[in-house]
VOGU-3710 file (C-alpha; in Angstrom, 3 decimals, decimal comma):
1> mhegmevihd> -120,144/-220,320/-15,293  -120,454/-222,533/-12,216  -123,949/-223,908/-11,709  -125,900/-221,956/-9,110  -123,577/-218,965/-9,292  -124,681/-215,419/-10,079  -121,883/-213,564/-11,903  -121,286/-209,802/-11,985  -118,407/-208,179/-13,853  -117,076/-205,066/-12,141
11> gdtvwrferd> -114,036/-203,667/-13,923  -111,091/-205,941/-13,198  -113,067/-208,049/-10,741  -115,417/-210,884/-11,623  -117,748/-211,540/-8,714  -119,354/-214,953/-8,363  -122,129/-215,435/-5,817  -123,609/-218,553/-4,256  -127,172/-217,656/-5,087  -128,768/-220,400/-2,993
21> flesrwaciw> -127,217/-218,990/0,168  -128,210/-215,408/-0,641  -131,784/-216,572/-1,205  -131,806/-218,692/1,961  -133,340/-217,746/5,312  -130,133/-218,193/7,315  -129,893/-216,099/10,506  -127,402/-215,809/13,329  -129,076/-217,580/16,258  -126,561/-216,615/18,915
31> grgclgigte> -128,456/-216,571/22,186  -131,335/-218,432/20,548  -130,010/-221,964/20,451  -126,608/-221,498/18,817  -124,612/-224,634/19,625  -121,187/-223,015/19,372  -118,166/-224,324/17,498  -116,645/-226,413/20,264  -116,230/-230,177/20,173  -119,554/-230,630/21,967
41> paahlglgcc> -122,826/-228,750/21,403  -123,069/-226,153/24,179  -125,859/-223,640/23,658  -125,934/-222,844/27,392  -122,391/-221,406/27,305  -123,314/-218,667/24,818  -119,905/-218,816/23,114  -121,158/-218,818/19,535  -118,252/-218,622/17,115  -116,177/-216,561/19,570
51> svgaelcdvd> -114,412/-219,445/21,273  -111,293/-219,130/19,087  -110,960/-215,344/19,376  -110,809/-213,043/16,355  -108,084/-213,005/13,719  -107,294/-209,433/12,672  -106,656/-208,706/9,018  -103,905/-206,083/9,293  -102,143/-203,506/11,441  -104,780/-200,859/10,815
61> earmiaalaa> -107,557/-203,108/12,053  -105,530/-203,989/15,154  -105,045/-200,297/15,890  -108,742/-199,608/15,442  -109,783/-202,429/17,770  -107,248/-201,310/20,387  -108,519/-197,739/20,229  -112,143/-198,818/20,537  -111,334/-201,179/23,398  -109,867/-198,278/25,347
71> tldpgrfehh> -113,240/-196,513/25,191  -115,360/-199,398/26,478  -117,374/-198,863/29,637  -116,376/-201,412/32,324  -120,063/-201,902/33,001  -120,520/-203,198/29,464  -117,230/-205,096/29,160  -116,968/-208,112/31,443  -113,226/-208,555/30,958  -112,348/-204,880/31,200
81> gearergifs> -109,937/-205,449/34,084  -108,218/-208,310/32,283  -107,857/-206,169/29,162  -106,381/-203,284/31,143  -103,856/-205,488/32,924  -102,765/-207,832/30,143  -104,038/-206,314/26,918  -106,479/-207,551/24,299  -104,090/-209,273/21,889  -102,784/-212,827/22,084
91> daarnhtrvv> -99,183/-211,809/21,395  -96,901/-208,966/20,336  -97,831/-209,445/16,677  -101,305/-208,088/17,520  -102,971/-210,230/14,883  -105,399/-212,082/17,136  -107,559/-211,214/20,125  -106,869/-213,006/23,381  -108,911/-215,979/24,485  -109,987/-215,659/28,120
101> dgaciflnrp> -111,823/-218,483/29,891  -112,583/-220,229/26,627  -113,610/-217,347/24,383  -112,604/-213,995/22,911  -111,785/-211,399/25,552  -114,582/-209,194/24,209  -117,323/-211,779/24,772  -119,537/-211,061/27,766  -120,951/-214,301/29,143  -124,614/-215,099/29,838
111> gfaggagcal> -125,665/-213,530/33,127  -123,253/-210,591/32,953  -125,107/-207,559/34,290  -123,931/-205,325/31,455  -125,359/-207,625/28,834  -124,228/-210,835/27,190  -122,528/-210,777/23,796  -119,663/-208,947/22,145  -118,684/-205,856/24,133  -117,710/-204,087/20,919
121> hlaaldsger> -121,092/-204,905/19,379  -122,935/-203,609/22,434  -120,858/-200,432/22,547  -121,584/-199,716/18,898  -125,321/-200,006/19,516  -125,017/-197,818/22,613  -123,326/-195,186/20,438  -125,966/-195,397/17,739  -123,444/-196,822/15,290  -123,202/-199,990/13,224
131> pidwkpsvcw> -121,545/-203,010/14,863  -119,727/-203,711/11,589  -117,834/-200,447/12,097  -116,596/-201,559/15,530  -115,944/-205,294/15,263  -113,086/-207,186/13,575  -113,950/-207,863/9,956  -113,822/-211,633/10,397  -116,559/-211,320/13,019  -119,049/-209,200/11,133
141> qlpirvdwep> -118,482/-210,984/7,828  -119,332/-214,441/9,132  -120,944/-216,521/7,708  -120,006/-214,803/4,440  -116,703/-215,884/2,909  -114,907/-214,452/-0,119  -112,374/-216,582/-2,008  -109,995/-214,613/-4,243  -108,093/-216,087/-7,184  -106,403/-214,773/-10,335
151> gaddtematv> -108,578/-214,534/-13,422  -107,832/-214,173/-17,117  -106,328/-211,031/-18,645  -105,207/-209,410/-15,391  -108,595/-209,826/-13,739  -109,324/-211,357/-10,363  -112,196/-213,612/-9,398  -114,013/-213,283/-6,100  -116,342/-216,069/-5,054  -118,820/-215,072/-2,352
161> rrwtrrdwgv> -120,313/-218,032/-0,515  -121,358/-219,337/2,869  -118,635/-220,273/5,368  -118,333/-224,043/5,752  -116,806/-226,436/8,230  -113,667/-226,891/6,116  -113,007/-223,148/6,220  -112,243/-223,436/9,934  -109,203/-225,574/9,085  -108,138/-228,256/11,527
171> egedmawcct> -110,585/-226,976/14,155  -113,438/-227,680/11,774  -112,744/-231,402/11,820  -113,766/-231,717/15,484  -116,396/-228,986/15,524  -119,706/-230,296/16,817  -121,774/-227,873/14,732  -121,453/-225,362/11,910  -124,328/-222,913/11,620  -124,523/-223,011/7,830
181> egelayvadr> -125,061/-226,776/7,881  -128,344/-228,474/8,648  -131,537/-226,498/9,159  -131,298/-225,075/12,691  -130,178/-221,577/11,666  -132,386/-221,189/8,594  -135,180/-219,419/10,432  -135,065/-215,779/9,272  -138,100/-213,980/7,904  -136,001/-212,404/5,134
191> pvieslgael> -133,432/-213,772/2,689  -129,726/-213,275/3,369  -129,433/-210,762/0,502  -131,594/-208,459/2,658  -130,854/-209,491/6,245  -127,087/-209,226/5,672  -127,423/-206,284/3,311  -125,155/-203,963/5,301  -122,433/-206,611/5,473  -122,676/-207,475/1,786
201> eailgvdvyg> -122,637/-203,811/0,767  -119,514/-203,233/2,884  -117,778/-206,175/1,175  -118,951/-205,584/-2,394  -119,482/-201,841/-2,615  -122,745/-200,031/-3,220  -122,985/-200,610/-6,969  -122,241/-204,343/-7,013  -124,489/-204,983/-4,034  -127,297/-202,977/-5,646
211> elrrritgk> -127,059/-204,984/-8,858  -126,885/-208,266/-6,959  -129,928/-207,404/-4,882  -131,863/-206,374/-7,999  -131,116/-209,691/-9,682  -132,087/-211,784/-6,690  -135,064/-209,878/-5,333  -136,192/-207,962/-8,382  -135,997/-204,653/-6,513
//
């Protein structure tokens, strides 16, 4: 067992969890001092981690995002006209959202009358639904990362940990800030196992998440 890892066996999957992160008080501080992932700290731009657009995991997710985009109210979607004229994807492969003026096409900028932030996120809240059911998976899973690798005897190992600078690839080398580093974003009043409970449950399933939460919180 790797030091600091909580391990749960679930059939053919062995889950390994970075316990320190799940116990930490990390919180998304977008709009509350988030420095963004550009080459220079730029909290005033409100770009967060949206400046590279969103990578879509498969055709089904691309179809879902396209369908949801078609329902967005122009008053809540700053780049609605751009999306209507040129689409929301970066190319015909439809595996990445377009970057418009330095960020994902869905990102409403500070000062937009319909509200700053992800237009999909806002629309989900307006509809009384969960943002994780509207947004690309890479968006709602951050800063959670799952590394998959083959295990012994036809099993697979899944390591659940915090996203780090190196996970951004080449872009991470010049990134001025990564929210899981340092102390700036560790300001929540609850541990990650609770504050990101919906996200973790969606990734792990109800049973594994329930067992993980019990081990870490005792409830």
